[in-house]
mmCIF file of the N, C-alpha and C atoms, coordinates in Angstrom:
data_MODEL
# 
_entry.id   MODEL 
# 
loop_
_atom_site.group_PDB 
_atom_site.id 
_atom_site.type_symbol 
_atom_site.label_atom_id 
_atom_site.label_alt_id 
_atom_site.label_comp_id 
_atom_site.label_asym_id 
_atom_site.label_entity_id 
_atom_site.label_seq_id 
_atom_site.pdbx_PDB_ins_code 
_atom_site.Cartn_x 
_atom_site.Cartn_y 
_atom_site.Cartn_z 
_atom_site.occupancy 
_atom_site.B_iso_or_equiv 
_atom_site.pdbx_formal_charge 
_atom_site.auth_seq_id 
_atom_site.auth_comp_id 
_atom_site.auth_asym_id 
_atom_site.auth_atom_id 
_atom_site.pdbx_PDB_model_num 
ATOM 1   N N  . UNK A 1 1  ? -69.160 -28.427 15.347 1.00 0.00 ? 1  UNK A N  1 
ATOM 2   C CA . UNK A 1 1  ? -68.347 -28.382 14.328 1.00 0.00 ? 1  UNK A CA 1 
ATOM 3   C C  . UNK A 1 1  ? -67.040 -27.547 14.558 1.00 0.00 ? 1  UNK A C  1 
ATOM 4   N N  . UNK A 1 2  ? -66.075 -27.491 13.617 1.00 0.00 ? 2  UNK A N  1 
ATOM 5   C CA . UNK A 1 2  ? -64.729 -26.948 14.048 1.00 0.00 ? 2  UNK A CA 1 
ATOM 6   C C  . UNK A 1 2  ? -64.882 -25.374 13.875 1.00 0.00 ? 2  UNK A C  1 
ATOM 7   N N  . UNK A 1 3  ? -65.794 -24.819 13.376 1.00 0.00 ? 3  UNK A N  1 
ATOM 8   C CA . UNK A 1 3  ? -65.981 -23.335 13.127 1.00 0.00 ? 3  UNK A CA 1 
ATOM 9   C C  . UNK A 1 3  ? -65.576 -22.634 14.539 1.00 0.00 ? 3  UNK A C  1 
ATOM 10  N N  . UNK A 1 4  ? -66.237 -23.158 15.763 1.00 0.00 ? 4  UNK A N  1 
ATOM 11  C CA . UNK A 1 4  ? -66.103 -22.509 16.875 1.00 0.00 ? 4  UNK A CA 1 
ATOM 12  C C  . UNK A 1 4  ? -64.761 -22.724 17.517 1.00 0.00 ? 4  UNK A C  1 
ATOM 13  N N  . UNK A 1 5  ? -64.038 -23.797 17.127 1.00 0.00 ? 5  UNK A N  1 
ATOM 14  C CA . UNK A 1 5  ? -62.596 -24.037 17.844 1.00 0.00 ? 5  UNK A CA 1 
ATOM 15  C C  . UNK A 1 5  ? -61.484 -23.094 17.262 1.00 0.00 ? 5  UNK A C  1 
ATOM 16  N N  . UNK A 1 6  ? -61.565 -22.697 15.879 1.00 0.00 ? 6  UNK A N  1 
ATOM 17  C CA . UNK A 1 6  ? -60.547 -21.887 15.286 1.00 0.00 ? 6  UNK A CA 1 
ATOM 18  C C  . UNK A 1 6  ? -60.823 -20.567 14.771 1.00 0.00 ? 6  UNK A C  1 
ATOM 19  N N  . UNK A 1 7  ? -59.912 -19.786 14.576 1.00 0.00 ? 7  UNK A N  1 
ATOM 20  C CA . UNK A 1 7  ? -60.304 -18.399 14.114 1.00 0.00 ? 7  UNK A CA 1 
ATOM 21  C C  . UNK A 1 7  ? -60.350 -18.500 12.583 1.00 0.00 ? 7  UNK A C  1 
ATOM 22  N N  . UNK A 1 8  ? -60.880 -17.482 11.925 1.00 0.00 ? 8  UNK A N  1 
ATOM 23  C CA . UNK A 1 8  ? -61.073 -17.529 10.491 1.00 0.00 ? 8  UNK A CA 1 
ATOM 24  C C  . UNK A 1 8  ? -59.761 -17.735 9.695  1.00 0.00 ? 8  UNK A C  1 
ATOM 25  N N  . UNK A 1 9  ? -58.560 -17.200 10.082 1.00 0.00 ? 9  UNK A N  1 
ATOM 26  C CA . UNK A 1 9  ? -57.338 -17.388 9.515  1.00 0.00 ? 9  UNK A CA 1 
ATOM 27  C C  . UNK A 1 9  ? -56.975 -18.817 9.576  1.00 0.00 ? 9  UNK A C  1 
ATOM 28  N N  . UNK A 1 10 ? -57.060 -19.460 10.653 1.00 0.00 ? 10 UNK A N  1 
ATOM 29  C CA . UNK A 1 10 ? -56.734 -20.823 10.823 1.00 0.00 ? 10 UNK A CA 1 
ATOM 30  C C  . UNK A 1 10 ? -57.559 -21.696 10.110 1.00 0.00 ? 10 UNK A C  1 
ATOM 31  N N  . UNK A 1 11 ? -58.834 -21.369 9.952  1.00 0.00 ? 11 UNK A N  1 
ATOM 32  C CA . UNK A 1 11 ? -59.792 -22.295 9.150  1.00 0.00 ? 11 UNK A CA 1 
ATOM 33  C C  . UNK A 1 11 ? -59.402 -22.060 7.682  1.00 0.00 ? 11 UNK A C  1 
ATOM 34  N N  . UNK A 1 12 ? -59.082 -20.938 7.232  1.00 0.00 ? 12 UNK A N  1 
ATOM 35  C CA . UNK A 1 12 ? -58.819 -20.729 5.718  1.00 0.00 ? 12 UNK A CA 1 
ATOM 36  C C  . UNK A 1 12 ? -57.488 -21.502 5.464  1.00 0.00 ? 12 UNK A C  1 
ATOM 37  N N  . UNK A 1 13 ? -56.457 -21.512 6.434  1.00 0.00 ? 13 UNK A N  1 
ATOM 38  C CA . UNK A 1 13 ? -55.261 -22.137 6.223  1.00 0.00 ? 13 UNK A CA 1 
ATOM 39  C C  . UNK A 1 13 ? -55.443 -23.684 6.064  1.00 0.00 ? 13 UNK A C  1 
ATOM 40  N N  . UNK A 1 14 ? -56.417 -24.130 7.060  1.00 0.00 ? 14 UNK A N  1 
ATOM 41  C CA . UNK A 1 14 ? -56.771 -25.589 7.020  1.00 0.00 ? 14 UNK A CA 1 
ATOM 42  C C  . UNK A 1 14 ? -57.442 -26.006 5.782  1.00 0.00 ? 14 UNK A C  1 
ATOM 43  N N  . UNK A 1 15 ? -58.301 -25.150 5.276  1.00 0.00 ? 15 UNK A N  1 
ATOM 44  C CA . UNK A 1 15 ? -59.023 -25.472 3.968  1.00 0.00 ? 15 UNK A CA 1 
ATOM 45  C C  . UNK A 1 15 ? -58.090 -25.595 2.804  1.00 0.00 ? 15 UNK A C  1 
ATOM 46  N N  . UNK A 1 16 ? -57.100 -24.484 2.815  1.00 0.00 ? 16 UNK A N  1 
ATOM 47  C CA . UNK A 1 16 ? -56.144 -24.487 1.797  1.00 0.00 ? 16 UNK A CA 1 
ATOM 48  C C  . UNK A 1 16 ? -55.100 -25.548 1.793  1.00 0.00 ? 16 UNK A C  1 
ATOM 49  N N  . UNK A 1 17 ? -54.881 -26.131 2.940  1.00 0.00 ? 17 UNK A N  1 
ATOM 50  C CA . UNK A 1 17 ? -54.002 -27.296 3.083  1.00 0.00 ? 17 UNK A CA 1 
ATOM 51  C C  . UNK A 1 17 ? -54.726 -28.492 2.559  1.00 0.00 ? 17 UNK A C  1 
ATOM 52  N N  . UNK A 1 18 ? -55.951 -28.621 2.990  1.00 0.00 ? 18 UNK A N  1 
ATOM 53  C CA . UNK A 1 18 ? -56.814 -29.719 2.550  1.00 0.00 ? 18 UNK A CA 1 
ATOM 54  C C  . UNK A 1 18 ? -56.896 -29.771 0.991  1.00 0.00 ? 18 UNK A C  1 
ATOM 55  N N  . UNK A 1 19 ? -57.145 -28.715 0.332  1.00 0.00 ? 19 UNK A N  1 
ATOM 56  C CA . UNK A 1 19 ? -57.199 -28.627 -1.037 1.00 0.00 ? 19 UNK A CA 1 
ATOM 57  C C  . UNK A 1 19 ? -55.883 -28.874 -1.811 1.00 0.00 ? 19 UNK A C  1 
ATOM 58  N N  . UNK A 1 20 ? -54.744 -28.423 -1.118 1.00 0.00 ? 20 UNK A N  1 
ATOM 59  C CA . UNK A 1 20 ? -53.398 -28.647 -1.701 1.00 0.00 ? 20 UNK A CA 1 
ATOM 60  C C  . UNK A 1 20 ? -53.073 -30.260 -1.621 1.00 0.00 ? 20 UNK A C  1 
ATOM 61  N N  . UNK A 1 21 ? -53.256 -30.827 -0.681 1.00 0.00 ? 21 UNK A N  1 
ATOM 62  C CA . UNK A 1 21 ? -53.049 -32.149 -0.494 1.00 0.00 ? 21 UNK A CA 1 
ATOM 63  C C  . UNK A 1 21 ? -53.857 -33.014 -1.322 1.00 0.00 ? 21 UNK A C  1 
ATOM 64  N N  . UNK A 1 22 ? -55.162 -32.780 -1.422 1.00 0.00 ? 22 UNK A N  1 
ATOM 65  C CA . UNK A 1 22 ? -56.138 -33.582 -2.146 1.00 0.00 ? 22 UNK A CA 1 
ATOM 66  C C  . UNK A 1 22 ? -55.996 -33.352 -3.587 1.00 0.00 ? 22 UNK A C  1 
ATOM 67  N N  . UNK A 1 23 ? -55.402 -32.204 -4.009 1.00 0.00 ? 23 UNK A N  1 
ATOM 68  C CA . UNK A 1 23 ? -55.130 -31.876 -5.344 1.00 0.00 ? 23 UNK A CA 1 
ATOM 69  C C  . UNK A 1 23 ? -53.930 -32.728 -5.932 1.00 0.00 ? 23 UNK A C  1 
ATOM 70  N N  . UNK A 1 24 ? -53.113 -33.299 -5.020 1.00 0.00 ? 24 UNK A N  1 
ATOM 71  C CA . UNK A 1 24 ? -52.022 -34.086 -5.452 1.00 0.00 ? 24 UNK A CA 1 
ATOM 72  C C  . UNK A 1 24 ? -52.310 -35.507 -6.037 1.00 0.00 ? 24 UNK A C  1 
ATOM 73  N N  . UNK A 1 25 ? -53.501 -35.893 -5.877 1.00 0.00 ? 25 UNK A N  1 
ATOM 74  C CA . UNK A 1 25 ? -53.865 -37.197 -6.281 1.00 0.00 ? 25 UNK A CA 1 
ATOM 75  C C  . UNK A 1 25 ? -55.369 -37.267 -6.883 1.00 0.00 ? 25 UNK A C  1 
ATOM 76  N N  . UNK A 1 26 ? -55.506 -38.201 -7.734 1.00 0.00 ? 26 UNK A N  1 
ATOM 77  C CA . UNK A 1 26 ? -56.914 -38.407 -8.345 1.00 0.00 ? 26 UNK A CA 1 
ATOM 78  C C  . UNK A 1 26 ? -57.824 -38.896 -7.221 1.00 0.00 ? 26 UNK A C  1 
ATOM 79  N N  . UNK A 1 27 ? -57.293 -39.665 -6.207 1.00 0.00 ? 27 UNK A N  1 
ATOM 80  C CA . UNK A 1 27 ? -57.992 -40.131 -5.092 1.00 0.00 ? 27 UNK A CA 1 
ATOM 81  C C  . UNK A 1 27 ? -58.539 -39.015 -4.106 1.00 0.00 ? 27 UNK A C  1 
ATOM 82  N N  . UNK A 1 28 ? -57.928 -37.804 -4.315 1.00 0.00 ? 28 UNK A N  1 
ATOM 83  C CA . UNK A 1 28 ? -58.269 -36.649 -3.357 1.00 0.00 ? 28 UNK A CA 1 
ATOM 84  C C  . UNK A 1 28 ? -59.604 -36.102 -3.409 1.00 0.00 ? 28 UNK A C  1 
ATOM 85  N N  . UNK A 1 29 ? -60.378 -36.635 -4.478 1.00 0.00 ? 29 UNK A N  1 
ATOM 86  C CA . UNK A 1 29 ? -61.818 -36.081 -4.560 1.00 0.00 ? 29 UNK A CA 1 
ATOM 87  C C  . UNK A 1 29 ? -62.754 -37.086 -3.879 1.00 0.00 ? 29 UNK A C  1 
ATOM 88  N N  . UNK A 1 30 ? -62.234 -38.208 -3.551 1.00 0.00 ? 30 UNK A N  1 
ATOM 89  C CA . UNK A 1 30 ? -63.069 -39.262 -2.810 1.00 0.00 ? 30 UNK A CA 1 
ATOM 90  C C  . UNK A 1 30 ? -63.271 -38.746 -1.425 1.00 0.00 ? 30 UNK A C  1 
ATOM 91  N N  . UNK A 1 31 ? -64.685 -38.907 -1.113 1.00 0.00 ? 31 UNK A N  1 
ATOM 92  C CA . UNK A 1 31 ? -65.036 -38.429 0.222  1.00 0.00 ? 31 UNK A CA 1 
ATOM 93  C C  . UNK A 1 31 ? -64.261 -39.126 1.290  1.00 0.00 ? 31 UNK A C  1 
ATOM 94  N N  . UNK A 1 32 ? -64.044 -40.362 1.304  1.00 0.00 ? 32 UNK A N  1 
ATOM 95  C CA . UNK A 1 32 ? -63.305 -41.004 2.339  1.00 0.00 ? 32 UNK A CA 1 
ATOM 96  C C  . UNK A 1 32 ? -61.809 -40.560 2.480  1.00 0.00 ? 32 UNK A C  1 
ATOM 97  N N  . UNK A 1 33 ? -61.289 -40.345 1.365  1.00 0.00 ? 33 UNK A N  1 
ATOM 98  C CA . UNK A 1 33 ? -59.916 -39.790 1.327  1.00 0.00 ? 33 UNK A CA 1 
ATOM 99  C C  . UNK A 1 33 ? -59.841 -38.348 1.922  1.00 0.00 ? 33 UNK A C  1 
ATOM 100 N N  . UNK A 1 34 ? -60.695 -37.497 1.400  1.00 0.00 ? 34 UNK A N  1 
ATOM 101 C CA . UNK A 1 34 ? -60.750 -36.093 1.869  1.00 0.00 ? 34 UNK A CA 1 
ATOM 102 C C  . UNK A 1 34 ? -61.014 -36.069 3.479  1.00 0.00 ? 34 UNK A C  1 
ATOM 103 N N  . UNK A 1 35 ? -61.942 -36.994 3.830  1.00 0.00 ? 35 UNK A N  1 
ATOM 104 C CA . UNK A 1 35 ? -62.351 -36.956 5.244  1.00 0.00 ? 35 UNK A CA 1 
ATOM 105 C C  . UNK A 1 35 ? -60.945 -37.342 6.161  1.00 0.00 ? 35 UNK A C  1 
ATOM 106 N N  . UNK A 1 36 ? -60.382 -38.454 5.669  1.00 0.00 ? 36 UNK A N  1 
ATOM 107 C CA . UNK A 1 36 ? -59.189 -38.845 6.393  1.00 0.00 ? 36 UNK A CA 1 
ATOM 108 C C  . UNK A 1 36 ? -58.146 -37.789 6.489  1.00 0.00 ? 36 UNK A C  1 
ATOM 109 N N  . UNK A 1 37 ? -57.901 -37.139 5.508  1.00 0.00 ? 37 UNK A N  1 
ATOM 110 C CA . UNK A 1 37 ? -56.848 -36.017 5.454  1.00 0.00 ? 37 UNK A CA 1 
ATOM 111 C C  . UNK A 1 37 ? -57.333 -34.774 6.263  1.00 0.00 ? 37 UNK A C  1 
ATOM 112 N N  . UNK A 1 38 ? -58.692 -34.490 6.174  1.00 0.00 ? 38 UNK A N  1 
ATOM 113 C CA . UNK A 1 38 ? -59.156 -33.448 6.959  1.00 0.00 ? 38 UNK A CA 1 
ATOM 114 C C  . UNK A 1 38 ? -59.064 -33.627 8.323  1.00 0.00 ? 38 UNK A C  1 
ATOM 115 N N  . UNK A 1 39 ? -59.250 -34.890 8.876  1.00 0.00 ? 39 UNK A N  1 
ATOM 116 C CA . UNK A 1 39 ? -59.179 -35.350 10.333 1.00 0.00 ? 39 UNK A CA 1 
ATOM 117 C C  . UNK A 1 39 ? -57.807 -35.132 10.815 1.00 0.00 ? 39 UNK A C  1 
ATOM 118 N N  . UNK A 1 40 ? -56.795 -35.445 9.967  1.00 0.00 ? 40 UNK A N  1 
ATOM 119 C CA . UNK A 1 40 ? -55.396 -35.323 10.401 1.00 0.00 ? 40 UNK A CA 1 
ATOM 120 C C  . UNK A 1 40 ? -55.080 -33.748 10.477 1.00 0.00 ? 40 UNK A C  1 
ATOM 121 N N  . UNK A 1 41 ? -55.621 -33.042 9.542  1.00 0.00 ? 41 UNK A N  1 
ATOM 122 C CA . UNK A 1 41 ? -55.411 -31.683 9.545  1.00 0.00 ? 41 UNK A CA 1 
ATOM 123 C C  . UNK A 1 41 ? -55.914 -30.986 10.935 1.00 0.00 ? 41 UNK A C  1 
ATOM 124 N N  . UNK A 1 42 ? -57.133 -31.397 11.225 1.00 0.00 ? 42 UNK A N  1 
ATOM 125 C CA . UNK A 1 42 ? -57.812 -30.909 12.286 1.00 0.00 ? 42 UNK A CA 1 
ATOM 126 C C  . UNK A 1 42 ? -56.967 -31.200 13.568 1.00 0.00 ? 42 UNK A C  1 
ATOM 127 N N  . UNK A 1 43 ? -56.588 -32.435 13.751 1.00 0.00 ? 43 UNK A N  1 
ATOM 128 C CA . UNK A 1 43 ? -55.743 -32.895 14.847 1.00 0.00 ? 43 UNK A CA 1 
ATOM 129 C C  . UNK A 1 43 ? -54.578 -31.958 14.996 1.00 0.00 ? 43 UNK A C  1 
ATOM 130 N N  . UNK A 1 44 ? -53.938 -31.896 13.952 1.00 0.00 ? 44 UNK A N  1 
ATOM 131 C CA . UNK A 1 44 ? -52.667 -31.071 13.941 1.00 0.00 ? 44 UNK A CA 1 
ATOM 132 C C  . UNK A 1 44 ? -53.079 -29.555 14.423 1.00 0.00 ? 44 UNK A C  1 
ATOM 133 N N  . UNK A 1 45 ? -54.094 -28.975 14.047 1.00 0.00 ? 45 UNK A N  1 
ATOM 134 C CA . UNK A 1 45 ? -54.420 -27.760 14.406 1.00 0.00 ? 45 UNK A CA 1 
ATOM 135 C C  . UNK A 1 45 ? -54.826 -27.688 15.950 1.00 0.00 ? 45 UNK A C  1 
ATOM 136 N N  . UNK A 1 46 ? -55.465 -28.683 16.299 1.00 0.00 ? 46 UNK A N  1 
ATOM 137 C CA . UNK A 1 46 ? -55.898 -28.759 17.636 1.00 0.00 ? 46 UNK A CA 1 
ATOM 138 C C  . UNK A 1 46 ? -54.665 -28.822 18.668 1.00 0.00 ? 46 UNK A C  1 
ATOM 139 N N  . UNK A 1 47 ? -53.529 -29.424 18.029 1.00 0.00 ? 47 UNK A N  1 
ATOM 140 C CA . UNK A 1 47 ? -52.325 -29.482 18.793 1.00 0.00 ? 47 UNK A CA 1 
ATOM 141 C C  . UNK A 1 47 ? -51.482 -28.223 18.898 1.00 0.00 ? 47 UNK A C  1 
ATOM 142 N N  . UNK A 1 48 ? -52.087 -27.112 18.106 1.00 0.00 ? 48 UNK A N  1 
ATOM 143 C CA . UNK A 1 48 ? -51.313 -25.954 18.201 1.00 0.00 ? 48 UNK A CA 1 
ATOM 144 C C  . UNK A 1 48 ? -50.496 -25.685 16.877 1.00 0.00 ? 48 UNK A C  1 
ATOM 145 N N  . UNK A 1 49 ? -50.416 -26.583 16.039 1.00 0.00 ? 49 UNK A N  1 
ATOM 146 C CA . UNK A 1 49 ? -49.655 -26.514 14.752 1.00 0.00 ? 49 UNK A CA 1 
ATOM 147 C C  . UNK A 1 49 ? -50.590 -26.015 13.771 1.00 0.00 ? 49 UNK A C  1 
ATOM 148 N N  . UNK A 1 50 ? -50.452 -24.682 13.416 1.00 0.00 ? 50 UNK A N  1 
ATOM 149 C CA . UNK A 1 50 ? -51.423 -24.061 12.513 1.00 0.00 ? 50 UNK A CA 1 
ATOM 150 C C  . UNK A 1 50 ? -50.824 -23.465 11.318 1.00 0.00 ? 50 UNK A C  1 
ATOM 151 N N  . UNK A 1 51 ? -49.552 -23.555 11.110 1.00 0.00 ? 51 UNK A N  1 
ATOM 152 C CA . UNK A 1 51 ? -48.935 -22.908 9.947  1.00 0.00 ? 51 UNK A CA 1 
ATOM 153 C C  . UNK A 1 51 ? -49.409 -23.762 8.672  1.00 0.00 ? 51 UNK A C  1 
ATOM 154 N N  . UNK A 1 52 ? -49.271 -23.158 7.440  1.00 0.00 ? 52 UNK A N  1 
ATOM 155 C CA . UNK A 1 52 ? -49.623 -23.951 6.394  1.00 0.00 ? 52 UNK A CA 1 
ATOM 156 C C  . UNK A 1 52 ? -48.722 -25.131 6.252  1.00 0.00 ? 52 UNK A C  1 
ATOM 157 N N  . UNK A 1 53 ? -47.452 -24.917 6.419  1.00 0.00 ? 53 UNK A N  1 
ATOM 158 C CA . UNK A 1 53 ? -46.520 -26.021 6.206  1.00 0.00 ? 53 UNK A CA 1 
ATOM 159 C C  . UNK A 1 53 ? -46.811 -27.060 7.266  1.00 0.00 ? 53 UNK A C  1 
ATOM 160 N N  . UNK A 1 54 ? -47.070 -26.964 8.366  1.00 0.00 ? 54 UNK A N  1 
ATOM 161 C CA . UNK A 1 54 ? -47.492 -27.989 9.379  1.00 0.00 ? 54 UNK A CA 1 
ATOM 162 C C  . UNK A 1 54 ? -48.781 -28.694 9.024  1.00 0.00 ? 54 UNK A C  1 
ATOM 163 N N  . UNK A 1 55 ? -49.687 -27.867 8.656  1.00 0.00 ? 55 UNK A N  1 
ATOM 164 C CA . UNK A 1 55 ? -51.031 -28.606 8.268  1.00 0.00 ? 55 UNK A CA 1 
ATOM 165 C C  . UNK A 1 55 ? -50.959 -29.280 7.031  1.00 0.00 ? 55 UNK A C  1 
ATOM 166 N N  . UNK A 1 56 ? -50.181 -28.771 6.019  1.00 0.00 ? 56 UNK A N  1 
ATOM 167 C CA . UNK A 1 56 ? -50.048 -29.551 4.761  1.00 0.00 ? 56 UNK A CA 1 
ATOM 168 C C  . UNK A 1 56 ? -49.270 -30.841 5.059  1.00 0.00 ? 56 UNK A C  1 
ATOM 169 N N  . UNK A 1 57 ? -48.269 -30.793 5.886  1.00 0.00 ? 57 UNK A N  1 
ATOM 170 C CA . UNK A 1 57 ? -47.456 -32.047 6.211  1.00 0.00 ? 57 UNK A CA 1 
ATOM 171 C C  . UNK A 1 57 ? -48.351 -33.071 6.908  1.00 0.00 ? 57 UNK A C  1 
ATOM 172 N N  . UNK A 1 58 ? -49.202 -32.580 7.820  1.00 0.00 ? 58 UNK A N  1 
ATOM 173 C CA . UNK A 1 58 ? -50.051 -33.469 8.398  1.00 0.00 ? 58 UNK A CA 1 
ATOM 174 C C  . UNK A 1 58 ? -51.147 -34.169 7.285  1.00 0.00 ? 58 UNK A C  1 
ATOM 175 N N  . UNK A 1 59 ? -51.579 -33.354 6.480  1.00 0.00 ? 59 UNK A N  1 
ATOM 176 C CA . UNK A 1 59 ? -52.433 -33.763 5.417  1.00 0.00 ? 59 UNK A CA 1 
ATOM 177 C C  . UNK A 1 59 ? -51.739 -34.916 4.638  1.00 0.00 ? 59 UNK A C  1 
ATOM 178 N N  . UNK A 1 60 ? -50.459 -34.549 4.259  1.00 0.00 ? 60 UNK A N  1 
ATOM 179 C CA . UNK A 1 60 ? -49.682 -35.451 3.413  1.00 0.00 ? 60 UNK A CA 1 
ATOM 180 C C  . UNK A 1 60 ? -49.469 -36.858 4.152  1.00 0.00 ? 60 UNK A C  1 
ATOM 181 N N  . UNK A 1 61 ? -49.201 -36.718 5.391  1.00 0.00 ? 61 UNK A N  1 
ATOM 182 C CA . UNK A 1 61 ? -48.923 -37.971 6.206  1.00 0.00 ? 61 UNK A CA 1 
ATOM 183 C C  . UNK A 1 61 ? -50.307 -38.801 6.087  1.00 0.00 ? 61 UNK A C  1 
ATOM 184 N N  . UNK A 1 62 ? -51.330 -38.254 6.130  1.00 0.00 ? 62 UNK A N  1 
ATOM 185 C CA . UNK A 1 62 ? -52.616 -38.904 6.038  1.00 0.00 ? 62 UNK A CA 1 
ATOM 186 C C  . UNK A 1 62 ? -52.951 -39.450 4.688  1.00 0.00 ? 62 UNK A C  1 
ATOM 187 N N  . UNK A 1 63 ? -52.514 -38.755 3.617  1.00 0.00 ? 63 UNK A N  1 
ATOM 188 C CA . UNK A 1 63 ? -52.569 -39.217 2.323  1.00 0.00 ? 63 UNK A CA 1 
ATOM 189 C C  . UNK A 1 63 ? -51.743 -40.521 2.073  1.00 0.00 ? 63 UNK A C  1 
ATOM 190 N N  . UNK A 1 64 ? -50.510 -40.329 2.705  1.00 0.00 ? 64 UNK A N  1 
ATOM 191 C CA . UNK A 1 64 ? -49.541 -41.525 2.588  1.00 0.00 ? 64 UNK A CA 1 
ATOM 192 C C  . UNK A 1 64 ? -50.053 -42.821 3.213  1.00 0.00 ? 64 UNK A C  1 
ATOM 193 N N  . UNK A 1 65 ? -50.670 -42.457 4.427  1.00 0.00 ? 65 UNK A N  1 
ATOM 194 C CA . UNK A 1 65 ? -51.185 -43.579 5.251  1.00 0.00 ? 65 UNK A CA 1 
ATOM 195 C C  . UNK A 1 65 ? -52.383 -44.200 4.476  1.00 0.00 ? 65 UNK A C  1 
ATOM 196 N N  . UNK A 1 66 ? -53.273 -43.452 3.652  1.00 0.00 ? 66 UNK A N  1 
ATOM 197 C CA . UNK A 1 66 ? -54.326 -44.049 3.005  1.00 0.00 ? 66 UNK A CA 1 
ATOM 198 C C  . UNK A 1 66 ? -53.773 -44.778 1.757  1.00 0.00 ? 66 UNK A C  1 
ATOM 199 N N  . UNK A 1 67 ? -52.853 -44.284 1.172  1.00 0.00 ? 67 UNK A N  1 
ATOM 200 C CA . UNK A 1 67 ? -52.138 -45.083 -0.050 1.00 0.00 ? 67 UNK A CA 1 
ATOM 201 C C  . UNK A 1 67 ? -51.633 -46.324 0.464  1.00 0.00 ? 67 UNK A C  1 
ATOM 202 N N  . UNK A 1 68 ? -50.983 -46.473 1.584  1.00 0.00 ? 68 UNK A N  1 
ATOM 203 C CA . UNK A 1 68 ? -50.441 -47.665 2.177  1.00 0.00 ? 68 UNK A CA 1 
ATOM 204 C C  . UNK A 1 68 ? -51.490 -48.610 2.492  1.00 0.00 ? 68 UNK A C  1 
ATOM 205 N N  . UNK A 1 69 ? -52.707 -48.020 3.007  1.00 0.00 ? 69 UNK A N  1 
ATOM 206 C CA . UNK A 1 69 ? -53.815 -48.918 3.587  1.00 0.00 ? 69 UNK A CA 1 
ATOM 207 C C  . UNK A 1 69 ? -54.403 -49.525 2.459  1.00 0.00 ? 69 UNK A C  1 
ATOM 208 N N  . UNK A 1 70 ? -54.437 -48.836 1.200  1.00 0.00 ? 70 UNK A N  1 
ATOM 209 C CA . UNK A 1 70 ? -55.150 -49.326 -0.045 1.00 0.00 ? 70 UNK A CA 1 
ATOM 210 C C  . UNK A 1 70 ? -54.434 -50.403 -0.665 1.00 0.00 ? 70 UNK A C  1 
ATOM 211 N N  . UNK A 1 71 ? -53.180 -50.638 -0.372 1.00 0.00 ? 71 UNK A N  1 
ATOM 212 C CA . UNK A 1 71 ? -52.367 -51.791 -1.005 1.00 0.00 ? 71 UNK A CA 1 
ATOM 213 C C  . UNK A 1 71 ? -52.524 -53.096 -0.421 1.00 0.00 ? 71 UNK A C  1 
# 
């Protein structure tokens, strides 16, 4: 799991970013949407970008991609 890859501060920031992005849409509570957003946030953090702004932006991109894929 990801717990071993990141420190507790980064994990907390990642969780907060996930909740922020998912809270922007009614679709955000769907497991598949949350999973897609979470994956993008993890990739962002793995790349060394761990600020709330960077992680939220990564999640927002995933949300936008999911919206376009649904159309």
